Each structure stands twice: as C-alpha cells, then as structure tokens.
C-alpha positions in Angstrom: -39.7 -8.8 13.4 -39.0 -9.8 9.8 -36.6 -12.6 9.8 -36.5 -13.0 5.9 -37.5 -10.7 3.1 -37.4 -10.9 -0.7 -37.3 -7.9 -2.8 -37.9 -8.2 -6.7 -36.9 -11.7 -6.7 -36.3 -13.1 -10.2 -35.3 -16.6 -11.4 -35.0 -17.6 -15.1 -34.4 -21.3 -16.6 -32.9 -20.7 -19.8 -35.4 -18.3 -21.5 -38.3 -19.2 -19.1 -38.8 -16.9 -16.3 -39.8 -19.0 -13.3 -40.2 -16.0 -10.9 -41.3 -12.7 -11.9 -40.2 -10.0 -9.6 -41.9 -11.3 -6.5 -41.9 -9.7 -3.1 -42.7 -11.3 0.3 -41.7 -11.3 4.0 -41.4 -13.8 6.7 -42.1 -12.9 10.3 -39.9 -14.5 12.9 -41.7 -17.0 14.8 -44.4 -17.6 12.4 -45.3 -20.3 9.9 -45.6 -18.8 6.4 -46.9 -20.9 3.5 -46.6 -20.5 -0.1 -49.5 -22.4 -2.1 -50.3 -22.6 -5.7 -50.6 -25.1 -8.5 -47.6 -27.2 -10.0 -45.2 -24.7 -11.9 -46.3 -21.8 -9.9 -42.6 -21.0 -8.7 -42.9 -22.3 -5.1 -40.0 -24.6 -5.0 -38.0 -22.2 -7.1 -38.6 -19.7 -4.3 -37.1 -22.0 -1.8 -34.2 -23.0 -3.9 -33.4 -19.2 -4.4 -33.4 -18.6 -0.9 -31.0 -21.6 -0.2 -28.6 -20.3 -2.9 -29.3 -23.2 -5.2 -30.1 -21.4 -8.3 -29.0 -18.1 -9.9 -31.3 -15.1 -9.1 -31.7 -11.4 -9.4 -33.1 -9.2 -6.6 -32.4 -9.0 -3.2 -32.8 -11.6 -0.3 -32.3 -10.3 3.2 -32.0 -13.0 6.2 -31.8 -11.9 9.8 -30.7 -8.5 8.7 -28.0 -9.6 6.2 -28.1 -9.6 2.4 -27.5 -13.3 1.3 -28.4 -12.9 -2.2 -24.9 -13.8 -3.5 -24.0 -16.1 -0.4 -23.0 -19.7 -1.3 -25.3 -22.3 -0.3 -23.1 -24.1 2.2 -22.6 -20.7 4.1 -26.3 -20.0 4.0 -26.7 -23.4 5.9 -24.1 -22.1 8.4 -26.0 -18.9 8.9 -29.3 -20.7 10.0 -31.3 -21.8 7.0 -32.4 -25.4 6.9 -34.0 -26.5 3.7 -36.0 -29.9 3.5 -36.2 -30.4 -0.1 -38.9 -32.1 -2.1 -38.3 -35.7 -2.7 -36.8 -36.0 0.9 -33.0 -36.9 -0.4 -31.8 -38.6 2.7 -28.5 -40.5 2.3 -29.8 -43.8 1.6 -26.6 -45.8 2.4 -26.1 -44.2 5.8 -28.0 -45.1 9.1 -30.9 -42.9 10.4 -28.4 -41.9 13.1 -25.6 -41.2 10.8 -27.8 -39.0 8.7 -28.9 -37.1 11.9 -25.2 -36.7 13.1 -24.1 -35.6 9.7 -26.5 -32.6 9.8 -24.8 -31.2 12.6 -21.4 -31.0 11.0 -21.7 -27.2 11.1 -22.2 -27.0 14.9 -19.4 -27.0 17.6 -21.1 -27.9 20.7 -21.5 -31.6 20.7 -23.4 -31.8 24.0 -26.3 -29.5 22.3 -26.4 -31.9 19.3 -26.9 -34.9 21.7 -29.7 -33.0 23.4 -31.4 -32.3 19.9 -31.1 -35.8 18.9 -33.0 -36.7 22.1 -35.4 -34.2 21.3 -35.9 -35.5 17.6 -36.3 -39.0 18.8 -39.0 -37.7 21.2 -40.9 -36.2 18.2 -40.1 -39.2 15.9 -40.2 -42.3 18.0 -40.2 -44.4 14.9 -36.8 -42.9 14.2 -35.4 -43.9 17.2 -36.5 -47.4 16.8 -34.8 -47.5 13.4 -31.8 -45.5 14.4 -29.4 -48.2 13.2 -31.2 -49.0 10.0 -30.0 -47.6 6.7 -32.3 -44.6 5.5 -32.9 -46.2 2.0 -34.8 -49.0 3.7 -37.3 -46.8 5.4 -40.8 -46.1 4.2 -41.7 -43.1 2.4 -43.3 -41.6 5.4 -40.3 -42.4 7.5 -37.8 -40.9 5.2 -39.7 -37.8 5.1 -39.8 -37.6 9.1 -35.8 -38.2 8.8 -35.5 -35.2 6.4 -37.5 -33.0 8.7 -35.5 -34.4 11.7 -32.3 -33.7 10.0 -33.2 -30.0 9.3 -33.9 -29.9 13.1 -30.4 -30.9 13.9 -29.0 -28.3 11.9 -30.4 -25.7 14.5 -31.5 -23.4 12.0 -33.6 -20.2 12.8 -35.5 -20.7 9.6 -36.7 -24.0 8.1 -37.8 -24.3 4.5 -40.1 -27.3 3.9 -40.9 -28.2 0.2 -44.1 -30.2 0.0 -43.5 -32.4 3.2 -46.9 -34.2 2.8 -46.2 -35.6 -0.8 -46.7 -39.2 -1.3 -47.8 -39.8 2.5 -50.9 -41.5 3.7 -53.4 -39.1 5.3 -52.8 -40.4 9.0 -49.0 -39.6 8.3 -49.7 -36.3 6.9 -51.8 -35.3 10.0 -48.9 -36.7 12.2 -46.4 -34.7 10.3 -48.2 -31.4 10.3 -48.5 -31.8 14.1 -44.7 -32.2 14.3 -44.3 -29.3 12.2 -46.4 -27.2 14.6 -44.3 -28.5 17.6 -41.0 -27.5 15.8 -42.5 -23.9 15.2 -43.5 -23.7 19.0 -39.9 -24.6 19.9 -38.8 -21.5 18.3 -38.1 -22.2 14.6 -39.7 -20.2 11.9 -41.0 -22.1 9.0 -41.7 -21.3 5.5 -43.8 -24.0 3.9 -44.5 -25.0 0.4 -47.3 -27.4 0.2 -49.8 -28.5 -2.4 -52.2 -29.7 0.2 -53.5 -26.1 0.6 -56.1 -27.0 3.1 -53.6 -28.4 5.5 -51.0 -25.7 4.8 -53.6 -22.9 5.8 -55.0 -24.8 8.7 -51.6 -24.8 10.3 -49.9 -21.5 9.0 -50.2 -17.9 10.1 -49.8 -16.2 6.9 -49.9 -17.2 3.1 -49.1 -16.2 -0.3 -50.8 -17.6 -3.4 -48.4 -18.0 -6.4 -49.5 -18.6 -10.1 -46.9 -18.7 -13.0 -44.2 -17.0 -11.3 -46.1 -14.2 -9.6 -47.6 -13.7 -6.0 -51.3 -12.8 -6.9 -52.7 -12.9 -3.3 -51.6 -12.8 0.4 -53.2 -12.5 3.8 -53.6 -14.2 7.0 -54.6 -17.9 6.5 -58.0 -17.3 8.2 -58.9 -14.7 5.3 -57.4 -16.8 2.4 -59.5 -19.8 3.6 -62.4 -17.6 3.1 -61.3 -16.1 -0.2 -63.6 -17.1 -3.1 -60.9 -17.7 -5.5 -58.7 -19.9 -3.0 -61.8 -21.7 -1.9 -62.7 -22.5 -5.7 -59.4 -23.4 -7.1 -57.5 -25.0 -3.9 -60.0 -25.9 -1.3 -62.8 -27.7 -3.4 -65.3 -24.9 -3.5 
C-alpha cells in the first residue's frame, strides 16, 4: 500500500528550480531514503511534503490530496517532520518539548504511554528530562528532535539529515532507534548524506541530482550500482 505519492512535484526559489517535476512513492511500513549531494533537492522535497514551501504538482498522503493543505493541518493528519538542525525549543525542558509535541492529540493516557516508550528508547533523555534543551549536547538534541516527532504519533516520519554532526557511535545508535521506530509501525522517509548508513537501514531508495530523481531501486540494488558506489560509497 502506498501511503505517500508525489506527482510532477516542482519547487522554485526565485528563478531557481530546486525540484524539476519529480515523481516518487513511499510504501506504508517501509523506510524509504533520498540520497544525493548537497543541493540535490532532498530537504526541499521534505519541506514541500510538510507544506513549508510553495510547490506545483500533486502530493497524496494516505489517500488524500494535501498539495494545498496548510502545514499545521498536515501535522494533524499524521506527518511528523524532524528538520535538519534539530530546532528544539532551547528554553524549554526536555519533558516540556515532548509534551508540547502532543498538542494535536486528545488522549492524554496514550501520550503518557508514548512518553514512557520514548524514554525507554532514549534513556539519556529520561535522565535529562528536567534539563533545558539548549544545554543538551548535539547528539542529545537530535535524539530529542526524533523523540518529539514520535510523540506526535504520526503515520509518516520525515527525517532530514539525522546523523549530521554526530559522532560515529551516536550515528549507529540513532539508526538503530530509527529501525525500532519503523518496526513499531511508523513509515519513514529519510534524507541522509551518509548514503552508506541510509542504504543499509532502508528498504528502497531514490538518488537525487540537481532537482531530479535519476535512479531508484531496492537499497540492495542501489548499493551494488556502479554510479552509487563510485559517487557515494567510496568506490
């Protein structure tokens, strides 16, 4: 079953075309990755899905056309976006950041259960639950950003460069958590410059270059593709 589909998706910044009529699908229950160099249009794709930039074309989510839906309504419909750069609320505590993420939900008992799940996946966040987010390390802030998206209880999580700036040991830890989140039932669309890790943990991938999708396939096949191996996997 397809949970997200983009048809002829175009985005322009001034006179620059950042996305040039791209088409892709995200299968429910899978981890789908977008790989490519800086400036390829990966982050712009996520921002277009979330309603954060004007676009042309069609975006279908869970059977509904959300092309012109405002960003705050898209969150309520079940798309959680973890932006590049974390963007946690630095003056609020860890717990306050997480509680704020549940603002669209009515069942407070369920939210409490999800907070317990989050703290089981991210024990460091539990230890720092009363600490302001701005005093956390970069890795801890990234964990908080992902945890906050979990609390929204979205059907689809958009992850933009989750490993950026993290030490290798934290990258491995974070990807294991992403895998667990997917196993709990959340579909994930992942943008990641660490192509090796992205392809290792994802089911299907799209290679983007200067606003176009130039290659797609199972991640197993992409890892063996000569072009991908040479340009993104160190040969």
